C-alpha positions in Angstrom: -19.7 -262.5 79.7 -18.4 -259.6 78.4 -15.5 -257.5 81.5 -15.3 -254.0 80.5 -12.2 -252.9 82.6 -11.3 -249.5 83.2 -7.9 -248.2 83.9 -7.2 -245.8 87.0 -6.7 -243.1 85.2 -10.0 -243.2 83.6 -11.5 -244.0 87.0 -10.0 -241.0 88.9 -11.1 -238.3 86.2 -14.6 -239.6 86.6 -14.4 -239.6 90.1 -13.5 -235.6 89.9 -16.4 -234.9 87.9 -19.2 -236.8 90.3 -17.2 -234.9 93.1 -17.0 -231.1 90.9 -20.8 -232.0 90.3 -21.8 -232.3 93.9 -19.8 -228.6 94.5 -21.5 -227.3 92.0 -25.3 -228.3 93.4 -24.4 -228.2 96.1 -23.0 -224.2 96.3 -26.0 -223.6 94.1 -28.2 -224.3 96.7 -26.6 -222.3 99.1 -26.7 -219.3 96.7 -30.8 -219.6 96.2 -31.4 -220.1 99.7 -29.5 -216.7 100.2 -31.3 -215.1 97.7 -34.5 -216.5 99.3 -33.9 -214.8 102.9 -32.6 -211.5 101.4 -34.5 -209.1 103.6 -35.7 -205.8 102.4 -36.7 -202.8 104.2 -39.3 -200.3 102.4 -38.1 -197.7 100.0 -41.6 -197.2 99.0 -44.8 -198.4 97.7 -46.8 -199.6 95.2 -50.3 -197.5 94.7 -52.7 -196.3 92.8 -52.8 -193.2 95.0 -51.3 -190.2 94.1 -49.7 -190.2 97.3 -45.9 -189.3 98.3 -44.8 -189.3 102.3 -42.8 -186.7 103.5 -39.7 -187.8 106.0 -36.9 -185.7 108.4 -34.1 -187.2 110.4 -33.1 -185.6 113.5 -30.0 -186.4 115.3 -28.8 -183.2 116.9 -29.0 -180.1 116.3 -32.3 -177.9 117.1 -32.3 -174.9 114.5 -34.1 -176.3 111.6 -37.3 -178.4 113.6 -38.9 -175.3 114.5 -38.9 -173.4 111.0 -39.5 -176.9 109.2 -42.7 -177.4 111.6 -44.1 -173.7 110.6 -43.7 -174.1 107.1 -45.7 -178.0 107.6 -48.3 -176.0 109.7 -48.7 -173.3 106.7 -49.1 -176.0 104.1 -51.4 -178.4 106.4 -49.3 -181.1 105.8 -48.4 -184.1 108.3 -45.0 -185.9 108.3 -43.0 -188.2 109.9 -39.8 -187.4 111.9 -37.2 -190.1 112.5 -35.5 -189.2 116.1 -32.9 -190.5 117.9 -33.7 -191.4 121.2 -30.9 -189.5 123.0 -31.9 -186.4 120.4 -35.2 -186.3 121.8 -34.8 -186.9 125.2 -32.5 -183.7 125.1 -35.1 -181.8 123.1 -38.6 -182.7 125.0 -40.0 -179.3 124.3 -38.9 -179.8 120.2 -40.7 -183.6 120.3 -43.9 -182.0 122.0 -44.1 -179.7 118.9 -43.5 -182.1 116.5 -46.4 -184.1 118.1 -48.4 -181.0 118.9 -48.4 -180.4 115.1 -50.0 -183.9 114.4 -46.6 -185.6 112.9 -45.6 -189.4 113.3 -42.6 -190.0 115.0 -40.2 -193.0 114.3 -36.9 -194.9 115.5 -33.5 -193.0 114.4 -31.7 -195.7 117.1 -30.3 -194.6 119.7 -27.0 -194.3 118.4 -25.9 -192.7 115.2 -24.0 -196.0 114.3 -24.5 -198.5 111.8 -26.9 -201.0 112.8 -25.1 -203.8 110.5 -22.0 -203.8 112.2 -23.7 -205.0 115.8 -24.4 -207.8 117.1 -27.9 -209.6 117.2 -27.9 -208.8 121.5 -26.6 -205.4 121.2 -29.0 -204.3 117.7 -31.6 -205.3 120.3 -30.6 -203.6 122.9 -30.2 -200.4 120.9 -33.7 -200.8 119.6 -35.3 -201.8 122.6 -34.3 -198.6 124.2 -35.1 -196.4 122.1 -38.3 -197.5 121.3 -38.8 -197.4 125.0 -37.7 -194.0 125.7 -39.6 -192.5 122.1 -42.4 -194.0 123.2 -42.6 -192.0 126.5 -42.0 -188.9 125.6 -44.4 -189.2 122.3 -47.0 -191.1 123.5 -47.0 -193.1 119.9 -46.1 -196.2 119.4 -43.4 -196.5 117.8 -43.4 -199.2 115.0 -41.0 -197.2 112.0 -37.4 -197.9 112.3 -35.0 -196.0 110.1 -31.3 -197.1 110.4 -28.8 -194.6 110.7 -27.4 -194.5 107.9 -29.1 -196.1 105.6 -27.1 -199.7 106.8 -28.8 -202.8 108.0 -29.0 -206.4 106.5 -31.0 -209.3 107.3 -29.6 -209.1 111.3 -31.0 -206.1 111.4 -34.7 -206.6 109.4 -35.5 -210.0 110.8 -34.4 -208.1 114.5 -36.0 -204.9 113.9 -39.5 -207.1 112.4 -39.6 -209.5 116.0 -40.2 -206.1 117.9 -42.9 -204.6 115.5 -41.4 -202.3 113.4 -40.9 -202.0 109.6 -37.7 -200.8 108.5 -38.0 -197.6 106.4 -35.8 -196.4 103.9 -36.7 -194.2 101.0 -36.8 -193.9 97.5 -36.4 -189.8 97.1 -33.3 -188.1 98.5 -32.9 -185.1 99.2 -29.5 -184.8 99.6 -29.8 -182.0 101.8 -27.2 -183.6 104.2 -24.5 -182.0 101.7 -25.5 -178.3 101.7 -26.2 -178.0 97.6 -28.0 -175.2 98.0 -31.6 -175.0 98.4 -32.6 -175.1 94.4 -30.4 -177.9 94.1 -32.8 -180.1 96.2 -35.7 -178.6 94.9 -34.4 -180.1 91.6 -33.1 -183.3 93.5 -36.9 -184.0 94.6 -39.2 -182.7 92.3 -37.0 -183.8 88.9 -34.8 -186.5 90.6 -30.9 -187.5 89.6 -29.5 -190.1 87.1 -29.6 -192.8 89.8 -32.5 -191.6 91.9 -35.8 -190.4 89.9 -37.9 -187.9 91.3 -41.3 -188.1 93.7 -43.5 -190.3 92.4 -46.8 -191.9 93.4 -45.6 -194.2 96.3 -42.6 -192.7 97.1 -40.7 -191.5 100.5 -38.5 -189.0 100.1 -35.6 -188.2 102.8 -35.3 -184.9 104.2 -32.8 -183.8 107.1 -34.4 -181.6 110.7 -30.8 -181.9 112.3 -28.6 -178.4 111.7 -26.3 -180.6 109.3 -28.7 -179.4 106.7 -29.4 -175.9 106.7 -31.2 -175.8 103.3 -33.5 -177.7 104.1 -36.2 -175.1 105.4 -35.4 -172.9 102.4 -36.3 -175.5 99.9 -39.1 -177.1 101.4 -42.0 -174.9 100.7 -41.3 -174.4 97.0 -41.1 -178.3 96.9 -44.6 -179.1 98.9 -46.1 -176.4 96.3 -44.6 -177.7 93.5 -46.0 -181.6 94.1 -49.4 -180.0 95.6 -49.6 -178.6 91.9 -49.2 -182.1 90.6 -52.1 -183.2 92.3 -49.9 -185.4 95.3 -51.3 -185.3 98.4 -48.1 -185.4 100.9 -48.6 -187.8 103.8 -46.7 -189.5 106.6 -45.1 -193.1 106.1 -47.9 -194.6 108.4 -50.9 -193.3 106.1 -48.8 -194.1 102.4 -48.5 -197.7 104.2 -51.9 -198.0 105.2 -52.8 -197.2 101.6 -50.3 -199.3 99.9 -51.2 -202.2 97.6 -47.8 -203.8 98.6 -44.2 -202.6 99.6 -41.2 -201.5 96.8 -38.6 -203.8 96.7 -40.0 -207.7 96.7 -38.8 -209.2 100.0 -39.7 -206.0 102.2 -42.7 -206.3 103.6 -46.5 -204.5 105.0 
């Protein structure tokens, strides 16, 4: 029988190769696991219907709310208003006006903080308190959540979903909070920007009804009329989700 001798250096080399291979495989499995569990909010939906959702965030102020409601009433549009619960508690008469207009209420959380920076316990408390306040004031079931600043991670999505929320972002940003002027807002929504296409079927448009966005009422009527002329039906998020074939991006869930 022939005996093959392997010196110590060769043995050490093969041992290192085997160890490195195991590390690579382990890391690949870990990365794949993270990707597979990468949860997403809903930015838009896929639909054959020419529908677009109009949404407004409110965390402070009162100057823009009634003018916006008047425009929506004149155009017979039902929208979704994401309210922070402290604002709603301070302005119950405006919450009633939103409800009286037939609009949908969603949660914009309790504090205007990045939810992905909170512990799981803090996050749960934040969402539960907001939900309780908004349901009491609105009489609606609150099942839509828009995280302040659009900040989210897997924990935000999973904790929100466990509480019956759909986490809603946007696919068209009006950038009205930057106060670019009514003409710019109209252009951003209708035609889009370099990194953000304009309104299209299944889109969710982000506006603000807080005092930080004084140009919104000036631009809103023109935007609505322009989209109507393109045969779009402007609806609440709830209606958009109900009529959707699926949500986008992959990983988000209806």
